[in-house]
C-alpha positions as CSV (number, residue, x, y, z in Angstrom):
1,X,122.0,-24.8,37.8
2,X,119.2,-27.3,37.2
3,X,116.3,-26.3,35.0
4,X,113.8,-27.1,37.7
5,X,115.6,-26.3,40.9
6,X,112.6,-26.0,43.2
7,X,111.0,-29.2,42.0
8,X,114.3,-31.1,42.3
9,X,115.0,-29.7,45.8
10,X,111.4,-30.5,47.0
11,X,111.5,-34.1,45.7
12,X,114.9,-34.9,47.1
13,X,114.1,-33.2,50.4
14,X,110.8,-35.2,50.8
15,X,112.7,-38.5,50.1
16,X,115.3,-37.7,52.7
17,X,112.7,-36.3,55.1
18,X,111.1,-39.8,55.3
19,X,114.4,-41.4,56.3
20,X,115.2,-38.7,58.9
21,X,111.6,-39.0,60.2
22,X,112.1,-42.8,61.0
23,X,115.0,-42.1,63.2
24,X,112.7,-40.6,65.8
25,X,109.1,-41.6,64.9
26,X,109.3,-44.8,66.9
27,X,110.3,-43.1,70.2
28,X,106.8,-42.1,71.4
29,X,105.5,-45.6,70.4
30,X,108.1,-47.5,72.4
31,X,106.1,-48.0,75.6
32,X,103.2,-49.3,73.5
33,X,105.5,-51.5,71.5
34,X,107.1,-52.7,74.7
35,X,103.8,-53.9,76.0
36,X,102.4,-55.3,72.8
37,X,105.5,-57.3,71.7
38,X,106.8,-58.0,75.2
39,X,110.2,-56.3,74.6
40,X,112.3,-55.8,77.8
41,X,113.0,-52.2,78.7
42,X,116.7,-52.6,78.4
43,X,116.3,-53.9,74.8
44,X,114.1,-51.1,73.6
45,X,117.1,-49.1,72.3
46,X,117.7,-51.8,69.7
47,X,114.5,-50.7,67.9
48,X,116.2,-47.3,67.4
49,X,119.9,-48.2,67.2
50,X,119.4,-51.1,64.7
51,X,118.0,-48.6,62.2
52,X,120.8,-46.1,62.8
53,X,123.7,-48.5,62.8
54,X,122.7,-50.1,59.5
55,X,122.1,-46.7,58.0
56,X,125.4,-45.4,59.3
57,X,127.4,-48.5,58.5
58,X,126.3,-48.9,54.9
59,X,125.9,-45.3,53.9
60,X,129.5,-44.9,52.7
61,X,129.3,-48.0,50.5
62,X,126.0,-46.7,49.2
63,X,127.6,-43.4,48.4
64,X,130.1,-45.1,46.2
65,X,127.4,-47.2,44.6
66,X,125.5,-44.1,43.8
67,X,128.5,-42.4,42.3
68,X,129.3,-45.4,40.2
69,X,126.0,-46.9,39.1
70,X,123.9,-43.8,39.1
71,X,122.5,-41.7,41.9
72,X,118.9,-41.7,40.6
73,X,119.0,-45.5,40.2
74,X,120.3,-45.9,43.7
75,X,117.7,-43.6,45.1
76,X,114.9,-45.6,43.4
77,X,116.2,-48.9,44.8
78,X,116.5,-47.3,48.3
79,X,112.9,-46.0,48.2
80,X,111.5,-49.4,47.2
81,X,113.5,-51.3,49.8
82,X,112.5,-48.8,52.5
83,X,108.9,-49.1,51.6
84,X,108.9,-52.9,51.7
85,X,110.9,-53.0,55.0
86,X,108.4,-50.5,56.5
87,X,105.5,-52.9,55.5
88,X,107.2,-55.8,57.3
89,X,107.9,-53.7,60.4
90,X,104.2,-52.7,60.5
91,X,103.2,-56.4,60.3
92,X,105.8,-57.5,63.0
93,X,104.5,-60.0,65.5
94,X,107.6,-60.1,67.8
95,X,110.8,-58.3,68.7
96,X,113.0,-60.2,66.3
97,X,110.8,-59.5,63.3
98,X,110.5,-55.8,64.2
99,X,114.2,-55.3,64.8
100,X,115.2,-57.1,61.7
101,X,112.8,-55.0,59.6
102,X,114.2,-51.9,61.2
103,X,117.7,-53.0,60.0
104,X,116.3,-53.4,56.5
105,X,114.8,-50.0,56.7
106,X,118.2,-48.6,57.7
107,X,119.8,-50.2,54.6
108,X,117.1,-48.6,52.4
109,X,117.6,-45.3,54.2
110,X,121.3,-45.4,53.5
111,X,120.7,-45.8,49.8
112,X,118.2,-42.9,49.9
113,X,120.0,-40.4,52.1
114,X,123.4,-40.5,50.3
115,X,122.0,-40.6,46.8
116,X,119.6,-37.8,47.5
117,X,122.2,-35.6,49.0
118,X,124.8,-36.3,46.3
119,X,122.1,-35.5,43.7
120,X,121.4,-32.3,45.4
121,X,125.1,-31.2,45.5
122,X,125.6,-32.3,41.8
123,X,122.5,-30.3,40.7
124,X,123.5,-27.1,42.6
125,X,126.9,-25.5,42.0
126,X,129.0,-24.5,45.0
127,X,128.1,-21.0,46.0
128,X,124.9,-19.3,47.0
129,X,122.7,-21.8,45.2
130,X,124.2,-24.8,46.9
131,X,124.3,-23.0,50.2
132,X,120.6,-22.2,50.1
133,X,119.8,-25.8,49.0
134,X,121.9,-27.3,51.8
135,X,120.2,-24.8,54.2
136,X,116.8,-26.2,53.2
137,X,118.2,-29.8,53.6
138,X,119.6,-29.1,57.0
139,X,116.4,-27.4,58.1
140,X,114.3,-30.4,57.0
141,X,116.6,-32.9,58.6
142,X,116.4,-31.1,61.9
143,X,112.6,-30.6,61.6
144,X,112.1,-34.3,60.7
145,X,113.7,-35.5,63.9
146,X,111.1,-33.5,65.9
147,X,108.2,-34.1,63.6
148,X,108.8,-37.8,63.9
149,X,108.0,-37.8,67.7
150,X,104.9,-35.7,67.2
151,X,103.6,-37.8,64.3
152,X,104.5,-41.0,66.2
153,X,102.3,-40.0,69.1
154,X,99.4,-39.0,67.0
155,X,99.5,-42.3,65.0
156,X,100.0,-44.5,68.1
157,X,97.0,-43.1,69.9
158,X,95.0,-43.0,66.6
159,X,95.1,-45.9,64.1
160,X,97.8,-47.6,66.1
161,X,101.6,-47.9,66.4
162,X,101.9,-50.1,63.3
163,X,100.9,-47.0,61.2
164,X,104.1,-45.3,62.0
165,X,105.6,-47.8,59.5
166,X,102.7,-48.3,57.1
167,X,102.7,-44.5,56.3
168,X,106.1,-45.0,54.6
169,X,104.8,-47.6,52.1
170,X,102.8,-45.4,49.6
171,X,105.3,-42.5,49.9
172,X,108.3,-44.7,49.2
173,X,106.7,-46.5,46.2
174,X,105.4,-43.3,44.7
175,X,108.8,-41.7,45.0
176,X,110.5,-44.6,43.2
177,X,108.0,-44.3,40.4
178,X,108.1,-40.5,39.8
179,X,111.9,-40.1,40.3
180,X,112.7,-40.4,36.5
181,X,110.2,-37.6,35.8
182,X,111.8,-35.2,38.3
183,X,115.6,-35.6,38.3
184,X,118.2,-36.6,35.7
185,X,120.6,-39.4,36.2
186,X,124.1,-38.5,37.4
187,X,127.3,-40.2,38.3
188,X,130.6,-39.3,39.9
189,X,133.9,-39.0,38.1
190,X,135.2,-42.3,39.5
191,X,132.5,-44.6,38.1
192,X,134.0,-47.9,37.0
193,X,136.4,-48.0,39.9
194,X,136.6,-51.1,42.1
195,X,134.7,-51.3,45.4
196,X,136.3,-51.6,48.7
197,X,134.0,-54.5,49.9
198,X,136.4,-55.7,52.7
199,X,136.4,-52.1,54.1
200,X,132.7,-51.8,54.0
201,X,132.2,-55.2,55.7
202,X,134.7,-54.4,58.4
203,X,133.3,-51.0,59.1
204,X,129.7,-52.1,59.3
205,X,130.5,-55.3,61.3
206,X,132.6,-53.3,63.7
207,X,129.8,-50.8,64.3
208,X,127.1,-53.5,64.7
209,X,129.2,-55.5,67.2
210,X,130.1,-52.4,69.2
211,X,126.5,-51.1,69.5
212,X,125.1,-54.6,70.2
213,X,127.8,-55.2,72.9
214,X,127.0,-51.8,74.5
215,X,123.4,-52.9,74.8
216,X,124.3,-56.3,76.3
217,X,126.1,-54.6,79.2
218,X,122.7,-53.6,80.6
219,X,120.8,-56.7,79.4
220,X,119.0,-58.3,82.3
221,X,119.1,-61.8,80.8
222,X,122.4,-62.8,82.5
223,X,124.9,-62.3,79.7
224,X,128.3,-63.6,80.8
225,X,130.9,-60.9,81.4
226,X,133.4,-62.7,79.2
227,X,131.0,-62.5,76.2
228,X,130.6,-58.7,76.7
229,X,134.4,-58.2,77.0
230,X,134.9,-60.4,73.9
231,X,132.4,-58.3,72.0
232,X,134.3,-55.1,72.7
233,X,137.6,-56.7,71.7
234,X,136.0,-58.0,68.5
235,X,134.6,-54.6,67.7
236,X,138.0,-53.0,68.3
237,X,139.7,-55.5,66.0
238,X,137.2,-55.1,63.2
239,X,137.5,-51.3,63.3
240,X,141.3,-51.4,63.5
241,X,141.2,-53.8,60.5
242,X,139.0,-51.3,58.6
243,X,141.6,-48.6,59.1
244,X,144.4,-50.9,57.9
245,X,142.4,-51.9,54.8
246,X,141.7,-48.2,54.0
247,X,145.4,-47.4,54.1
248,X,146.2,-50.1,51.6
249,X,143.2,-50.3,49.3
250,X,143.5,-49.1,45.7
251,X,140.0,-47.6,45.9
252,X,139.3,-47.1,49.6
253,X,135.8,-46.7,50.9
254,X,137.1,-43.7,52.9
255,X,140.3,-42.1,51.5
256,X,141.8,-41.3,54.9
257,X,143.6,-38.2,53.4
258,X,140.2,-36.5,53.1
259,X,140.3,-35.9,56.9
260,X,143.2,-33.6,56.3
261,X,140.6,-31.0,55.5
262,X,139.9,-29.3,58.8
263,X,136.4,-28.2,58.0
264,X,135.3,-31.7,57.0
265,X,137.0,-33.3,59.9
266,X,135.6,-31.0,62.5
267,X,132.1,-31.0,61.0
268,X,131.9,-34.8,61.1
269,X,133.1,-35.1,64.6
270,X,130.7,-32.5,65.7
271,X,127.9,-34.3,63.8
272,X,128.6,-37.5,65.7
273,X,128.3,-35.8,69.1
274,X,125.3,-33.6,68.2
275,X,123.2,-36.4,66.8
276,X,124.2,-38.7,69.7
277,X,122.4,-36.1,71.9
278,X,119.4,-35.7,69.6
279,X,118.5,-39.4,69.5
280,X,119.1,-39.6,73.3
281,X,116.9,-36.6,73.9
282,X,113.9,-37.9,71.9
283,X,114.3,-41.5,73.2
284,X,114.4,-40.6,76.9
285,X,112.2,-37.5,76.9
286,X,109.4,-39.7,75.4
287,X,109.9,-42.3,78.1
288,X,110.1,-39.6,80.8
289,X,106.8,-38.0,79.8
290,X,104.9,-41.3,79.5
291,X,106.4,-43.4,82.3
292,X,107.2,-40.6,84.9
293,X,104.6,-37.9,84.1
294,X,101.8,-40.3,82.9
295,X,101.3,-38.7,79.5
296,X,99.4,-40.6,76.7
297,X,101.3,-41.2,73.4
298,X,99.3,-38.4,71.7
299,X,99.9,-35.9,74.5
300,X,103.6,-36.8,74.4
301,X,103.7,-36.3,70.7
302,X,101.8,-33.0,70.9
303,X,104.2,-31.9,73.7
304,X,106.9,-31.8,71.0
305,X,105.0,-29.4,68.7
306,X,106.5,-26.2,70.2
307,X,110.0,-27.8,69.9
308,X,109.2,-28.5,66.2
309,X,108.2,-24.9,65.6
310,X,111.3,-23.4,67.1
311,X,113.5,-25.9,65.2
312,X,111.9,-24.6,62.0
313,X,112.4,-21.0,63.2
314,X,116.1,-21.7,64.2
315,X,116.8,-23.4,60.9
316,X,115.1,-20.6,58.8
317,X,117.1,-18.0,60.7
318,X,120.4,-20.0,60.3
319,X,119.8,-20.5,56.6
320,X,119.8,-16.7,56.2
321,X,122.7,-16.1,58.6
322,X,125.1,-18.6,56.8
323,X,124.7,-16.8,53.5
324,X,125.7,-13.5,55.1
325,X,128.1,-14.4,57.9
326,X,130.4,-17.2,58.9
327,X,128.9,-20.6,59.6
328,X,131.2,-21.2,62.6
329,X,129.6,-18.7,65.1
330,X,126.1,-19.8,64.0
331,X,127.0,-23.4,64.7
332,X,128.6,-22.5,68.1
333,X,125.5,-20.5,69.1
334,X,123.2,-23.4,68.2
335,X,125.3,-26.0,70.2
336,X,125.3,-23.7,73.2
337,X,121.5,-23.5,73.2
338,X,121.1,-27.2,72.9
339,X,123.4,-27.7,75.9
340,X,121.3,-25.3,77.9
341,X,118.1,-27.2,77.1
342,X,119.6,-30.5,78.1
343,X,120.8,-29.2,81.4
344,X,117.3,-28.0,82.1
345,X,115.9,-31.5,81.4
346,X,118.6,-33.0,83.6
347,X,117.2,-30.9,86.5
348,X,113.5,-31.5,85.7
349,X,111.7,-32.9,88.8
350,X,109.7,-36.1,89.0
351,X,106.4,-34.1,89.2
352,X,107.5,-31.7,86.4
353,X,105.0,-29.2,85.0
354,X,105.0,-28.9,81.3
355,X,104.7,-25.1,81.1
356,X,107.4,-24.4,83.7
357,X,109.8,-27.4,83.4
358,X,109.5,-29.2,80.1
359,X,108.5,-26.5,77.7
360,X,111.4,-24.1,78.4
361,X,113.9,-26.9,77.9
362,X,112.3,-27.9,74.6
363,X,112.2,-24.3,73.3
364,X,115.8,-23.7,74.1
365,X,117.1,-27.1,72.8
366,X,114.8,-26.9,69.7
367,X,116.0,-23.4,68.8
368,X,119.6,-24.7,69.2
369,X,119.0,-27.7,67.0
370,X,117.5,-25.7,64.2
371,X,120.4,-23.2,64.4
372,X,123.1,-25.9,64.4
373,X,121.8,-28.3,61.7
374,X,122.1,-25.8,58.8
375,X,125.7,-24.6,59.3
376,X,126.8,-28.2,60.1
377,X,125.7,-29.3,56.6
378,X,127.3,-26.2,55.0
379,X,130.6,-26.7,56.7
380,X,130.7,-30.4,55.8
381,X,130.4,-29.6,52.1
382,X,132.7,-26.6,51.9
383,X,135.3,-27.0,49.2
384,X,134.1,-30.5,48.1
385,X,134.4,-31.2,44.4
386,X,131.5,-32.5,42.4
387,X,133.1,-35.9,41.9
388,X,133.4,-36.3,45.7
389,X,129.8,-35.4,46.4
390,X,128.9,-39.1,47.1
391,X,131.8,-39.4,49.5
392,X,131.0,-36.2,51.4
393,X,127.3,-37.2,51.6
394,X,128.3,-40.6,52.9
395,X,130.6,-39.2,55.5
396,X,128.2,-36.7,57.0
397,X,125.3,-39.2,57.0
398,X,127.6,-41.8,58.5
399,X,128.6,-39.3,61.2
400,X,125.0,-38.4,62.0
401,X,123.5,-41.9,62.1
402,X,126.5,-43.6,63.8
403,X,126.5,-40.7,66.2
404,X,122.8,-41.2,66.9
405,X,123.1,-44.9,67.5
406,X,126.3,-44.7,69.5
407,X,125.1,-41.8,71.6
408,X,121.9,-43.6,72.5
409,X,123.8,-46.8,73.2
410,X,126.2,-45.0,75.5
411,X,123.4,-43.1,77.3
412,X,121.3,-46.2,77.7
413,X,124.3,-48.2,79.0
414,X,124.9,-45.5,81.6
415,X,121.3,-44.8,82.5
416,X,120.1,-48.4,82.7
417,X,123.1,-49.6,84.7
418,X,121.2,-49.6,88.0
419,X,117.7,-50.1,86.7
420,X,117.3,-53.6,88.1
421,X,118.6,-52.7,91.5
422,X,116.5,-49.5,91.7
423,X,113.4,-51.4,90.6
424,X,113.9,-54.1,93.2
425,X,114.3,-51.6,96.0
426,X,111.1,-49.9,94.9
427,X,109.2,-53.1,95.9
428,X,106.4,-52.3,93.5
429,X,105.4,-49.1,95.2
430,X,104.3,-46.8,92.3
431,X,105.9,-43.6,93.7
432,X,109.2,-45.4,94.3
433,X,109.1,-47.0,90.9
434,X,108.5,-43.6,89.3
435,X,111.4,-42.1,91.3
436,X,113.7,-44.9,90.1
437,X,112.8,-44.3,86.5
438,X,113.2,-40.6,86.9
439,X,116.8,-41.2,88.1
440,X,117.4,-43.3,85.0
441,X,116.1,-40.5,82.7
442,X,118.1,-37.8,84.5
443,X,121.3,-39.8,84.0
444,X,120.5,-40.1,80.3
445,X,119.9,-36.4,79.9
446,X,123.2,-35.7,81.6
447,X,125.0,-38.0,79.1
448,X,123.3,-36.1,76.3
449,X,124.5,-32.8,77.7
450,X,128.0,-34.2,77.9
451,X,127.8,-35.1,74.2
452,X,126.8,-31.6,73.2
453,X,129.4,-30.0,75.4
454,X,132.0,-32.2,73.7
455,X,130.7,-31.2,70.3
456,X,130.9,-27.5,71.3
457,X,134.5,-27.9,72.4
458,X,135.4,-29.6,69.1
459,X,133.8,-27.0,66.9
460,X,135.3,-24.2,69.0
461,X,138.8,-25.6,69.0
462,X,139.1,-27.2,65.6
463,X,136.7,-25.6,63.1
464,X,138.8,-23.3,60.9
465,X,138.2,-19.6,61.1
466,X,139.0,-19.1,57.5
467,X,137.0,-20.3,54.5
468,X,138.6,-23.3,52.6
469,X,140.2,-22.7,49.3
470,X,138.4,-24.5,46.5
471,X,140.6,-26.9,44.6
472,X,139.3,-25.9,41.2
473,X,141.5,-22.9,40.6
474,X,143.1,-22.4,44.0
475,X,141.6,-18.9,44.2
476,X,137.9,-19.2,44.6
477,X,136.5,-19.5,48.1
478,X,133.4,-21.0,49.5
479,X,130.6,-18.5,49.7
480,X,129.5,-19.7,53.1
481,X,132.5,-19.2,55.3
482,X,133.2,-21.5,58.2
483,X,135.2,-19.1,60.3
């Protein structure tokens, strides 16, 4: 146990909270950014997915760097990079500058998220202490996703959309300065091992090409079909190459044998699907409220406040439940609630009333998100040795961020597929334009519901009912059961 557990947990949670916040904080500002920087609607997802795909693509390598060169050192570098990239994003004058800065933010976030989470697991021994710490972490990660859209609306209607990035600068720089005063340096057992650079490059490149190509399928700038097909082929080859390299590398980025652990495997697949829905929900719900219902950015942000409250309630309840009961049923209950909320949004009419149509969906989905985030973190770390903390942190963060970026890319590809045709048929009539956009949003919510349903099926079918046996002595078992 650390000597200052509460201080360490608070510091690491705040650092990670900032990176989770930036996944969703841009969503409410997107219509304003679209107008100010003249970004086509079909390219808006890049502002979100560029951050997620760089975070997800590099987080495994960053986990290895943290274990080898020092987790605190990696955290400080990440906080500094994140702060400087946020400054550039806030000063952006065009789409290219903004999207590039978002990518740099994603790289900084990868350094922060994995080093902070591995510092947490190395400072809290497996058992009740780590379970409670991970419960707080899971609660904050879920709450940050919702708080981001609320804060984004307030800042956009207040000092302006650029402040959604400027706000990170003092927090990031201050965190880098005070880190040595709060947390001790730590490293994994494998420090000094060689790095699987080819694997890292192949994984990241494959994810970047895949998500970029998905976006090009709905780009209205006349992209040749052969270029799109070639992009998918290239992504498949890069990811296949990554798997081949991992099988042969002396020090692989992802030891493929780690996926023999049923808990870890099921948790990461479920995380991909759940976070794909979360990012889709916030992206399209923000557009729905502003472009279909006519909400201002601030009203849109405030509309998420009840959702944020029930996320916190669900997470707090789940944090207690996973210390007394199995994590598996808590996770299943949370996913089922999220699915119900998404189906309500799918059926929300074009003239939706907030109290009767939007609020019930937000309350149900929010309660489910808070309930699901906590056991998902616990399951992902059940049975993980201290020396593998960086790898486990990298895997769950990769699953969450890649899932978010891929989920939004898939939802946008499906939802925007007929946007041009629907817009042309509206002939500029405001009511018809709104109906066209509502159809787009409904399609996106349906994709989100499908992602959650798939996650529920994976957790139900493949998450073990029995707690994993810890490798230390072969007898001790994880306190927070996953069955």
